C-alpha positions as a printed NumPy array, in Angstrom:
array([[ 36.404, -16.339,  57.88 ],
       [ 34.919, -17.947,  60.992],
       [ 38.198, -18.658,  62.339],
       [ 39.451, -15.243,  61.662],
       [ 36.24 , -13.65 ,  63.366],
       [ 36.565, -15.974,  66.322],
       [ 40.121, -14.946,  66.696],
       [ 39.292, -11.321,  66.387],
       [ 36.714, -11.783,  69.037],
       [ 39.216, -13.318,  71.195],
       [ 41.646, -10.374,  71.263],
       [ 39.407,  -7.435,  70.739],
       [ 40.345,  -6.58 ,  74.182],
       [ 44.004,  -6.306,  73.225],
       [ 43.033,  -4.32 ,  70.317],
       [ 41.498,  -1.539,  72.568],
       [ 44.372,  -1.732,  74.978],
       [ 46.777,  -1.133,  71.715],
       [ 44.505,   1.846,  70.718],
       [ 44.643,   3.338,  74.148],
       [ 48.32 ,   2.929,  74.4  ],
       [ 49.03 ,   4.622,  71.073],
       [ 47.067,   7.657,  72.116],
       [ 48.578,   7.926,  75.397],
       [ 52.083,   7.587,  74.175],
       [ 51.388,  10.357,  71.527],
       [ 50.56 ,  12.869,  74.061],
       [ 53.182,  11.68 ,  76.863],
       [ 55.368,  14.457,  78.199],
       [ 53.398,  16.95 ,  76.199],
       [ 52.266,  20.085,  78.355],
       [ 49.041,  20.803,  76.014],
       [ 48.293,  17.152,  75.57 ],
       [ 44.839,  16.6  ,  73.641],
       [ 44.646,  20.232,  73.203],
       [ 47.196,  20.117,  70.634],
       [ 44.915,  17.912,  68.413],
       [ 42.855,  21.044,  68.276],
       [ 45.227,  23.628,  68.248],
       [ 47.415,  22.236,  65.383],
       [ 45.087,  22.29 ,  62.518],
       [ 43.72 ,  25.609,  63.612],
       [ 46.979,  27.189,  63.527],
       [ 48.041,  25.525,  60.289],
       [ 44.625,  26.763,  58.926],
       [ 45.252,  30.448,  60.153],
       [ 48.591,  30.543,  58.526],
       [ 47.539,  28.927,  55.062],
       [ 44.483,  31.503,  55.094],
       [ 46.824,  34.286,  55.633],
       [ 49.346,  33.081,  52.928],
       [ 47.009,  31.912,  50.082],
       [ 43.723,  33.794,  51.228],
       [ 45.2  ,  37.266,  51.954],
       [ 48.525,  37.651,  50.278],
       [ 47.532,  35.801,  46.964],
       [ 44.025,  37.027,  47.267],
       [ 42.324,  33.7  ,  46.49 ],
       [ 38.631,  34.185,  46.229],
       [ 37.179,  30.697,  47.26 ],
       [ 34.166,  31.011,  49.231],
       [ 34.729,  29.998,  52.86 ],
       [ 38.354,  29.534,  52.375],
       [ 39.455,  28.585,  55.742],
       [ 37.1  ,  25.688,  55.991],
       [ 38.18 ,  24.626,  52.495],
       [ 41.755,  24.551,  53.896],
       [ 40.863,  22.932,  57.108],
       [ 38.735,  20.126,  55.572],
       [ 41.723,  19.32 ,  53.316],
       [ 44.138,  19.526,  56.005],
       [ 42.464,  17.346,  58.732],
       [ 41.867,  14.397,  56.147],
       [ 45.629,  14.755,  54.813],
       [ 46.717,  14.56 ,  58.395],
       [ 44.963,  11.578,  59.29 ],
       [ 46.175,   9.877,  56.059],
       [ 49.526,  10.934,  56.753],
       [ 49.754,  10.296,  60.401],
       [ 47.742,   6.979,  60.197],
       [ 50.053,   5.499,  57.404],
       [ 53.415,   6.62 ,  59.307],
       [ 52.047,   4.998,  62.489],
       [ 50.912,   1.807,  60.917],
       [ 54.325,   1.696,  58.874],
       [ 56.144,   1.312,  62.111],
       [ 53.807,  -0.853,  64.049],
       [ 55.443,  -4.085,  63.56 ],
       [ 58.79 ,  -2.876,  64.263],
       [ 57.969,  -0.545,  67.271],
       [ 56.251,  -3.645,  69.006],
       [ 59.216,  -6.128,  68.265],
       [ 59.619,  -7.021,  71.615],
       [ 56.115,  -8.019,  72.341],
       [ 55.999, -10.136,  68.997],
       [ 59.17 , -12.104,  70.214],
       [ 57.724, -12.797,  73.478],
       [ 53.933, -13.641,  73.24 ],
       [ 51.679, -14.692,  70.726],
       [ 49.344, -12.089,  69.338],
       [ 47.847, -11.725,  65.857],
       [ 50.223,  -9.436,  64.32 ],
       [ 47.579,  -7.747,  62.032],
       [ 46.642,  -6.34 ,  65.568],
       [ 49.28 ,  -3.69 ,  65.473],
       [ 49.002,  -2.027,  62.224],
       [ 45.186,  -2.019,  62.881],
       [ 45.746,  -0.561,  66.323],
       [ 47.751,   2.196,  64.667],
       [ 45.237,   3.09 ,  62.125],
       [ 42.312,   3.203,  64.791],
       [ 44.325,   5.191,  67.305],
       [ 45.   ,   7.968,  64.52 ],
       [ 41.364,   7.715,  63.482],
       [ 40.058,   8.45 ,  66.964],
       [ 42.337,  11.447,  67.282],
       [ 41.232,  12.591,  63.75 ],
       [ 37.483,  12.366,  64.652],
       [ 38.181,  14.454,  67.689],
       [ 39.731,  17.017,  65.72 ],
       [ 36.646,  17.349,  63.688],
       [ 35.49 ,  19.599,  66.656],
       [ 37.776,  22.599,  65.257],
       [ 35.844,  22.129,  61.858],
       [ 32.549,  22.254,  63.569],
       [ 33.398,  25.396,  65.4  ],
       [ 35.346,  27.152,  62.445],
       [ 32.307,  26.196,  59.936],
       [ 29.945,  27.667,  62.458],
       [ 31.877,  31.197,  62.828],
       [ 32.005,  31.045,  59.124],
       [ 28.228,  30.763,  58.934],
       [ 28.14 ,  27.538,  57.31 ],
       [ 24.715,  26.089,  57.936],
       [ 24.516,  22.168,  57.784],
       [ 22.283,  20.627,  55.206],
       [ 20.778,  17.175,  54.681],
       [ 23.976,  16.188,  52.357],
       [ 26.091,  16.461,  55.517],
       [ 25.163,  12.79 ,  56.212],
       [ 26.919,  11.96 ,  53.014],
       [ 30.206,  13.045,  54.91 ],
       [ 30.193,   9.4  ,  56.469],
       [ 31.092,   7.987,  53.027],
       [ 34.485,   9.922,  52.766],
       [ 34.997,   9.478,  56.408],
       [ 34.761,   5.766,  56.159],
       [ 36.644,   5.468,  52.953],
       [ 39.696,   7.37 ,  54.161],
       [ 39.902,   4.877,  57.284],
       [ 39.549,   1.987,  54.64 ],
       [ 42.25 ,   3.518,  52.594],
       [ 44.717,   4.276,  55.548],
       [ 44.414,   0.827,  57.112],
       [ 44.874,  -0.834,  53.714],
       [ 48.034,   1.034,  53.032],
       [ 49.006,   0.407,  56.546],
       [ 49.187,  -3.137,  56.145],
       [ 51.163,  -2.98 ,  53.061],
       [ 53.79 ,  -0.607,  54.6  ],
       [ 54.045,  -2.327,  57.909],
       [ 55.186,  -5.638,  56.01 ],
       [ 57.555,  -4.   ,  53.608],
       [ 59.152,  -1.863,  56.605],
       [ 60.3  ,  -4.965,  58.528],
       [ 62.505,  -5.932,  55.458],
       [ 63.455,  -2.568,  54.072],
       [ 63.915,  -0.053,  56.826],
       [ 64.511,   2.833,  54.549],
       [ 60.773,   2.892,  53.546],
       [ 59.965,   5.203,  56.487],
       [ 62.116,   8.   ,  54.651],
       [ 60.726,   7.146,  51.368],
       [ 57.148,   7.353,  52.657],
       [ 57.934,  10.593,  54.17 ],
       [ 58.701,  12.11 ,  50.918],
       [ 55.69 ,  10.326,  49.083],
       [ 53.253,  12.018,  51.567],
       [ 54.424,  15.122,  50.979],
       [ 53.939,  14.772,  47.256],
       [ 50.354,  13.524,  47.928],
       [ 49.767,  16.328,  49.775],
       [ 50.659,  18.766,  46.661],
       [ 48.488,  16.582,  44.616],
       [ 45.354,  16.669,  46.976],
       [ 44.236,  20.362,  46.342],
       [ 44.492,  21.322,  50.125],
       [ 45.196,  24.881,  49.733],
       [ 44.32 ,  25.535,  46.152],
       [ 41.305,  24.911,  43.691],
       [ 42.002,  22.07 ,  41.543],
       [ 39.079,  22.448,  38.99 ],
       [ 41.069,  24.526,  36.532],
       [ 44.051,  22.12 ,  36.792],
       [ 41.921,  18.89 ,  36.177],
       [ 42.228,  19.142,  32.157],
       [ 45.574,  20.214,  32.168],
       [ 48.742,  17.981,  31.036],
       [ 49.093,  16.531,  34.393],
       [ 45.939,  16.757,  35.623],
       [ 45.419,  13.193,  35.886],
       [ 47.949,  12.98 ,  38.921],
       [ 45.323,  15.137,  40.907],
       [ 42.023,  13.398,  39.414],
       [ 43.277,   9.782,  40.116],
       [ 44.759,  10.658,  43.556],
       [ 42.329,   8.457,  45.755],
       [ 42.847,  10.979,  48.786],
       [ 41.807,  14.16 ,  46.458],
       [ 38.68 ,  12.205,  45.706],
       [ 37.885,  11.649,  49.453],
       [ 38.76 ,  15.366,  50.202],
       [ 36.508,  16.413,  47.309],
       [ 33.346,  14.726,  48.292],
       [ 33.946,  15.593,  52.026],
       [ 34.24 ,  19.363,  50.997],
       [ 31.097,  18.865,  48.904],
       [ 28.79 ,  17.673,  51.989],
       [ 30.334,  20.028,  54.488],
       [ 31.5  ,  23.216,  52.935],
       [ 29.011,  23.317,  49.772],
       [ 26.009,  21.308,  50.964],
       [ 26.073,  19.376,  47.814],
       [ 25.645,  15.654,  47.034],
       [ 28.46 ,  13.131,  46.843],
       [ 30.014,  12.707,  43.192],
       [ 29.956,   9.248,  42.074],
       [ 33.404,   9.051,  40.58 ],
       [ 34.916,  10.343,  43.904],
       [ 33.048,   7.507,  45.918],
       [ 33.466,   4.229,  43.906],
       [ 36.955,   5.213,  42.825],
       [ 38.796,   5.603,  46.071],
       [ 36.593,   2.823,  47.642],
       [ 37.598,   0.361,  44.735],
       [ 41.457,   1.277,  45.251],
       [ 41.477,   0.999,  48.924],
       [ 39.557,  -2.523,  48.537],
       [ 42.288,  -3.685,  46.026],
       [ 45.171,  -2.307,  48.243],
       [ 43.651,  -3.919,  51.331],
       [ 43.482,  -7.426,  49.619],
       [ 47.084,  -7.146,  48.261],
       [ 48.402,  -5.866,  51.758],
       [ 46.287,  -8.72 ,  53.683],
       [ 47.766, -11.373,  51.449],
       [ 51.168,  -9.925,  51.52 ],
       [ 51.19 ,  -9.393,  55.414],
       [ 49.911, -13.058,  56.052],
       [ 52.288, -14.478,  53.641],
       [ 55.288, -12.61 ,  55.191],
       [ 54.169, -12.616,  59.13 ],
       [ 55.861, -15.717,  60.214],
       [ 59.344, -14.335,  58.964],
       [ 58.801, -11.085,  60.785],
       [ 60.561, -12.575,  63.994],
       [ 63.753, -13.073,  62.076],
       [ 64.079,  -9.456,  61.18 ],
       [ 63.088,  -7.573,  64.246]])
């Protein structure tokens, strides 16, 4: 652990530069640039609110904010894991030429997406204020799901980045998987009535749903965190992180043979 921390400290400047590079590449040749980070979730929220709130006459209180909270967290999960998945292959040229701790690449991908996600929360603050949602003391609890989702994305990112080096079709499989996860995360519907159904366990035991639920509790409803939705996604993320790191370190020396 001492060696790892010393190594991390030595290359932390590089990590910062990799994060900056990822963010710059994301908005390169984009007319709107960073503004798109704010406009995309806002426009998605408007469309989903019209479809599910008006046409289907959903009566969920503060339905726009309900959708936006789920959409923002899912968007980070989807974008962050996909960026981490491609991080080793995308930096193959650098890996072949100079020595850099390879864990820096998936970690930088997760961090750059997280920075963008945190900035996009500006939209949530504005929409919540317009909707008349007043912050409560429980809002401080939002730090728990926000931290957990970063850990989750980072953990899955290490596993995906390793597998993608050897199995190039993983990118397409993960695209389908993230779409399925979206439908099991109750982004634009209420899951309470579905949890006790035959397939309700698919929603209840989806770690991302747990994170989204607690985030909504603290932000939208002014309620305390639910215990199960705190420890369950955290436990899953820690297990995946350990598995992902062990797998990553065992395979990293052979990356260069497949890049």
